[in-house]
Legacy VTK file of the C-alpha trace (Angstrom):
# vtk DataFile Version 3.0
C-alpha trace
ASCII
DATASET POLYDATA
POINTS 426 float
104.833 84.066 57.817
107.684 84.476 60.297
107.679 88.258 59.767
103.943 88.287 60.498
104.481 86.374 63.744
107.294 88.658 64.880
105.283 91.779 64.066
102.138 90.524 65.791
104.066 89.502 68.917
105.719 92.905 69.106
102.489 94.841 68.593
100.553 92.776 71.130
103.317 93.157 73.718
103.347 96.921 73.169
99.573 97.131 73.529
99.519 95.185 76.790
102.592 96.781 78.418
100.398 99.100 80.441
102.330 98.788 83.680
105.913 99.098 82.491
106.124 102.891 82.655
108.881 102.667 80.032
107.632 105.634 78.033
110.645 107.903 78.539
112.399 107.629 75.212
110.199 108.202 72.143
109.709 105.559 69.462
111.050 108.044 66.896
114.193 110.028 67.802
113.651 113.720 68.411
115.515 116.013 66.006
118.347 118.107 67.529
117.149 121.414 68.893
113.503 120.296 69.126
111.080 119.138 71.808
108.167 116.707 71.382
105.231 117.023 73.769
102.941 114.026 74.178
99.882 112.970 76.161
99.526 109.207 76.091
96.829 107.376 77.977
95.392 104.068 79.070
91.915 102.866 79.961
90.965 99.384 81.071
87.603 97.982 82.112
86.650 94.464 83.157
83.680 92.535 84.506
84.274 89.326 86.385
82.817 86.580 88.543
84.825 86.062 91.728
84.913 83.495 94.497
86.951 82.427 97.490
87.552 83.437 101.105
86.551 86.887 102.288
83.202 87.017 100.450
81.135 87.845 103.548
81.289 90.443 106.285
80.102 89.942 109.868
77.785 87.333 111.345
74.153 87.308 112.393
72.049 90.459 112.207
73.646 93.102 110.011
75.876 90.652 108.150
76.312 91.133 104.399
77.354 89.101 101.422
79.213 90.527 98.458
77.952 90.032 94.928
80.091 87.456 93.098
79.938 89.583 89.952
81.782 92.886 89.928
83.292 95.478 87.647
86.644 97.240 87.890
88.461 99.794 85.778
91.419 102.118 85.622
92.349 105.311 83.798
95.900 106.623 83.435
97.408 109.626 81.699
101.057 109.947 80.620
101.959 113.588 79.953
105.594 114.228 79.088
108.216 115.714 76.821
111.217 114.393 74.892
113.884 116.726 73.606
117.400 116.868 72.233
119.965 119.634 72.401
121.811 120.854 69.337
124.881 118.853 70.364
122.941 115.561 70.684
122.089 115.266 74.397
118.671 113.709 74.944
116.460 114.852 77.812
112.860 114.586 78.876
110.297 114.171 81.614
107.488 111.669 82.142
104.537 111.710 84.526
102.003 108.958 85.158
98.644 110.032 86.600
96.007 107.599 87.849
92.526 107.714 89.291
92.280 107.239 93.026
90.396 104.412 94.696
87.882 104.509 97.542
85.534 102.298 99.525
82.142 101.563 98.018
79.403 104.003 99.030
76.506 103.051 96.782
76.729 106.450 95.091
79.507 105.786 92.622
83.094 106.910 92.968
84.266 109.483 90.431
80.910 111.225 90.239
79.846 114.851 90.334
78.198 114.785 93.752
79.082 117.540 96.196
78.835 114.990 98.994
82.453 114.098 99.793
81.419 110.709 101.178
80.054 109.702 97.788
83.485 108.902 96.441
86.859 110.244 95.408
87.097 112.856 92.671
90.825 113.159 92.147
93.903 111.755 90.466
97.358 111.167 91.858
100.966 110.932 90.678
102.240 107.362 90.337
105.477 108.029 88.452
107.257 111.338 87.852
110.824 111.520 86.575
113.231 113.206 84.235
116.126 111.834 82.206
119.302 113.137 80.560
121.872 111.249 78.493
123.113 109.860 75.218
123.264 106.440 73.595
127.080 106.533 73.859
127.333 107.379 77.577
124.026 106.114 78.942
121.060 107.785 80.589
120.427 109.102 84.088
116.867 109.062 85.423
115.875 111.019 88.506
112.565 111.050 90.341
109.773 108.670 91.251
110.506 105.881 88.803
111.503 102.280 88.104
114.867 101.088 89.366
117.204 98.380 88.126
115.200 95.500 89.632
112.143 96.540 87.625
113.677 97.764 84.359
115.754 94.645 83.713
113.379 92.032 85.105
113.285 89.171 82.563
111.179 86.038 82.326
108.070 87.420 84.051
105.487 86.920 81.292
102.552 89.342 81.563
101.671 90.254 77.951
98.313 88.478 77.837
94.858 89.055 79.291
94.826 92.360 81.159
98.623 92.609 80.896
99.303 92.613 84.639
97.968 89.437 86.335
99.148 89.302 89.992
100.910 92.670 90.216
97.726 94.488 91.429
98.384 96.869 88.522
95.633 95.491 86.309
91.875 95.067 86.542
90.793 91.452 87.363
93.174 90.971 90.316
91.557 93.919 92.091
88.237 92.077 92.079
89.657 89.257 94.204
88.688 88.944 97.896
91.090 88.772 100.813
91.920 85.141 100.109
94.153 86.150 97.194
97.885 85.567 97.641
100.417 88.373 97.853
103.703 88.202 95.989
107.207 89.573 95.537
108.072 87.624 92.368
106.890 90.637 90.336
109.370 93.512 90.579
107.096 95.780 88.502
105.045 96.825 91.523
104.440 100.098 93.313
106.504 99.140 96.372
109.600 99.571 94.183
108.776 102.104 91.456
106.795 104.739 93.425
109.837 105.883 95.386
112.244 108.720 94.620
115.607 107.550 93.287
118.571 108.028 90.958
118.968 105.507 88.132
121.834 105.040 85.678
121.192 103.064 82.488
124.453 102.098 80.825
125.003 102.058 77.052
124.826 98.661 75.393
128.189 97.017 74.692
128.460 94.571 71.785
129.859 91.109 72.459
132.504 90.530 69.730
132.055 86.747 69.788
128.286 86.308 69.520
127.293 89.854 68.544
125.052 90.094 71.622
124.355 93.226 73.651
125.467 93.636 77.276
123.943 96.407 79.393
123.309 97.235 83.037
121.197 99.429 85.311
122.075 100.614 88.822
119.903 102.700 91.114
120.009 104.313 94.552
117.030 105.192 96.758
117.950 107.097 99.970
114.538 106.432 101.544
111.184 105.077 100.468
109.446 108.440 100.100
107.787 109.675 96.945
108.985 112.685 94.978
107.379 115.246 97.318
106.629 113.228 100.419
107.743 114.187 103.889
107.660 117.978 103.908
104.134 118.507 105.250
104.981 118.258 108.953
108.402 119.812 109.429
108.596 121.998 106.299
112.293 121.228 105.953
114.650 118.703 104.426
114.525 116.669 107.639
110.868 115.940 106.992
111.785 113.947 103.890
114.001 111.716 105.990
111.670 110.943 108.893
108.157 111.265 107.484
105.617 108.547 108.247
107.922 106.445 110.417
104.893 105.431 112.432
103.312 104.036 109.283
105.097 100.731 109.723
108.840 100.212 109.960
108.700 96.915 108.086
107.837 98.794 104.872
110.000 101.904 105.360
113.343 101.472 103.585
116.574 103.448 103.689
119.700 103.266 101.541
118.319 100.922 98.921
120.765 99.887 96.198
119.944 97.600 93.293
121.792 96.592 90.168
121.036 94.324 87.222
123.093 93.100 84.260
121.341 92.083 81.039
122.534 90.156 77.999
120.532 90.138 74.763
121.200 87.959 71.741
119.467 87.462 68.391
120.491 84.295 66.557
118.836 81.659 64.350
115.444 83.310 64.679
115.542 83.458 68.496
115.553 86.773 70.402
116.804 86.037 73.923
117.216 88.231 77.006
118.766 87.125 80.296
119.473 89.166 83.425
120.813 88.778 86.939
121.071 91.209 89.836
120.721 92.050 93.516
118.759 94.480 95.699
119.882 95.502 99.213
118.242 97.791 101.755
118.076 98.571 105.473
114.943 99.048 107.588
114.170 102.485 108.936
114.837 102.332 112.659
111.877 102.439 115.055
113.117 102.898 118.627
109.657 102.340 120.099
108.906 99.124 118.195
108.965 95.668 119.756
109.710 93.722 116.553
113.184 93.792 115.015
113.549 93.380 111.247
116.343 91.956 109.135
117.991 93.935 106.368
116.663 93.271 102.886
118.730 91.377 100.351
117.125 89.885 97.246
118.755 87.988 94.382
117.036 87.912 90.982
117.724 85.914 87.812
115.509 85.568 84.767
115.488 84.753 81.074
113.062 84.799 78.171
113.233 83.964 74.491
110.995 84.675 71.506
110.791 82.649 68.323
108.189 83.696 65.799
105.108 84.473 67.866
106.033 82.320 70.885
107.672 83.785 73.997
108.817 81.607 76.920
110.207 82.895 80.202
111.170 82.056 83.785
112.297 84.146 86.751
113.576 83.339 90.246
113.965 85.604 93.279
115.309 84.692 96.717
116.546 86.362 99.876
115.640 88.276 102.998
112.320 89.860 101.998
108.550 89.689 102.479
105.659 90.057 100.044
105.382 93.608 98.770
109.140 94.114 99.310
108.742 94.575 103.052
111.312 93.555 105.682
110.981 90.128 107.261
111.048 89.713 111.058
114.454 88.896 112.435
114.711 85.134 112.773
112.137 84.473 110.059
112.840 82.276 107.046
114.263 83.701 103.843
111.928 83.927 100.869
112.070 81.930 97.652
109.821 82.441 94.621
109.748 81.507 90.969
107.477 82.053 87.985
107.202 80.464 84.551
105.062 81.617 81.658
104.437 81.680 77.933
102.489 83.707 75.400
101.799 82.957 71.744
100.678 85.654 69.304
99.598 85.284 65.693
97.944 88.078 63.776
95.459 89.869 66.077
95.191 86.902 68.475
97.268 85.885 71.484
97.067 83.269 74.211
99.161 83.107 77.364
99.544 81.534 80.788
101.776 81.926 83.835
102.319 80.348 87.245
104.133 81.576 90.342
105.023 79.893 93.617
106.553 81.579 96.668
107.567 80.753 100.241
107.966 83.592 102.762
107.742 84.085 106.531
104.348 85.782 106.095
102.620 86.539 109.423
105.268 84.710 111.472
106.648 86.603 114.461
108.937 85.595 117.289
106.837 83.920 119.944
103.691 84.015 117.791
101.276 81.237 116.864
101.757 81.265 113.081
103.728 78.587 111.279
107.172 79.576 110.031
106.228 79.503 106.315
103.554 81.204 104.234
103.116 79.204 101.023
101.496 80.985 98.072
100.907 80.201 94.438
98.922 81.675 91.590
97.923 80.681 88.071
96.677 82.952 85.305
95.660 82.375 81.694
94.134 84.685 79.149
93.380 85.320 75.500
93.333 88.565 73.525
91.961 89.902 70.285
93.438 93.147 68.939
90.365 94.832 67.501
92.549 97.733 66.369
96.123 98.779 67.026
95.309 100.549 70.327
92.402 98.296 71.391
92.567 94.799 72.910
89.603 92.692 74.007
90.479 90.013 76.558
89.233 87.138 78.678
91.200 85.937 81.685
91.080 83.369 84.481
93.102 83.608 87.696
93.331 81.286 90.688
95.424 81.882 93.790
96.039 80.041 97.058
97.881 80.777 100.300
98.521 78.612 103.355
99.992 79.487 106.763
98.417 77.549 109.634
98.357 78.650 113.260
98.066 76.556 116.391
94.265 76.871 116.177
93.352 77.408 112.504
94.289 75.741 109.182
95.202 79.127 107.719
94.043 78.528 104.148
92.997 81.247 101.729
91.996 81.015 98.105
90.457 83.197 95.426
89.588 82.968 91.759
88.123 85.183 89.057
87.025 84.774 85.476
86.795 88.115 83.712
86.343 89.790 80.350
87.315 93.312 79.431
88.953 95.775 77.102
92.200 97.747 77.100
92.598 100.969 75.115
95.951 102.764 74.828
96.820 105.957 72.988
LINES 1 427
426 0 1 2 3 4 5 6 7 8 9 10 11 12 13 14 15 16 17 18 19 20 21 22 23 24 25 26 27 28 29 30 31 32 33 34 35 36 37 38 39 40 41 42 43 44 45 46 47 48 49 50 51 52 53 54 55 56 57 58 59 60 61 62 63 64 65 66 67 68 69 70 71 72 73 74 75 76 77 78 79 80 81 82 83 84 85 86 87 88 89 90 91 92 93 94 95 96 97 98 99 100 101 102 103 104 105 106 107 108 109 110 111 112 113 114 115 116 117 118 119 120 121 122 123 124 125 126 127 128 129 130 131 132 133 134 135 136 137 138 139 140 141 142 143 144 145 146 147 148 149 150 151 152 153 154 155 156 157 158 159 160 161 162 163 164 165 166 167 168 169 170 171 172 173 174 175 176 177 178 179 180 181 182 183 184 185 186 187 188 189 190 191 192 193 194 195 196 197 198 199 200 201 202 203 204 205 206 207 208 209 210 211 212 213 214 215 216 217 218 219 220 221 222 223 224 225 226 227 228 229 230 231 232 233 234 235 236 237 238 239 240 241 242 243 244 245 246 247 248 249 250 251 252 253 254 255 256 257 258 259 260 261 262 263 264 265 266 267 268 269 270 271 272 273 274 275 276 277 278 279 280 281 282 283 284 285 286 287 288 289 290 291 292 293 294 295 296 297 298 299 300 301 302 303 304 305 306 307 308 309 310 311 312 313 314 315 316 317 318 319 320 321 322 323 324 325 326 327 328 329 330 331 332 333 334 335 336 337 338 339 340 341 342 343 344 345 346 347 348 349 350 351 352 353 354 355 356 357 358 359 360 361 362 363 364 365 366 367 368 369 370 371 372 373 374 375 376 377 378 379 380 381 382 383 384 385 386 387 388 389 390 391 392 393 394 395 396 397 398 399 400 401 402 403 404 405 406 407 408 409 410 411 412 413 414 415 416 417 418 419 420 421 422 423 424 425
């Protein structure tokens, strides 16, 4: 029975790990002197009933009201290669392609119309990186990929429902209106992994006392550009350094360093992972701006354990940061967030739930009317049925709330969705 629980938990987690991007090393080692080419994919579709703030637009004549029932979906392709030299050096490349999004037009989005206003007919690169290394000396990743803060994040339980919850990477959360909370408790978000960086993944070292495994990841991001962003205007290397400064200096990073240490132990039927680390970055200077921003510094600690089909986890992050890993205004409060969650899997079924709570400076600015603290929390629960190895049917409920009053308004926002859908991976 215990073997069944362990196997079902592992298979369900693999099926739902749609947002991890950890598809660099193959499940089966590549033979020396050979190359394996693969084209994995992911499709998710959901229909849900939503409610909360932001469900209307305008007032009086010409005003509109959104339908409370909506559909949302996503398609991703993962082309890549994995190879090994004759002397045992592993190498490879991985790309993640996604469908673009657009505003509603009433004519469908990815359709065949020649009218360009009818929707968007394209895909874009979300991740794109290569890797070289060995199990003895570690691996180096280079490109638009996950850094240390994402790869060794522990205790953030997402392997239920759509497999993403509040990261904006899944389906149901994208149905929510503007009352939905933001977050920085999830490190597996585009603000961190869609930038160009160098990442070193150390080999695992065995603890001689408990027979656990100790490993680490460090990464460096010179700026927050993507793999080929910044050359359009100046057509030179300087373009990569200064591109899109006007796009908002509170989201443009430079010299970002992050490192995480992880310890894994299997004992008495428990499989436990715990990690701790730090991320530091500086804001890109804007000489014409009127708002100064503090440097970013975020501490992270998390742990999770699995026994049979039950996985429990918790994660805490704190420091000088805003939602979406943006820079906080100078003088604003430091952020603090935590999440707890659990998922239980048995056979083809699983059931999970998670909760997060965060305090940030939000919309506060020096001399402004907003209160000093934006309080946010979110709850999610979901159930899955694995119809086949690559197919999961799910139902999910999410509720989120945010609160930051001003001198004239209560500043409350809330949103909820109940949704059903399917995830297919290949």
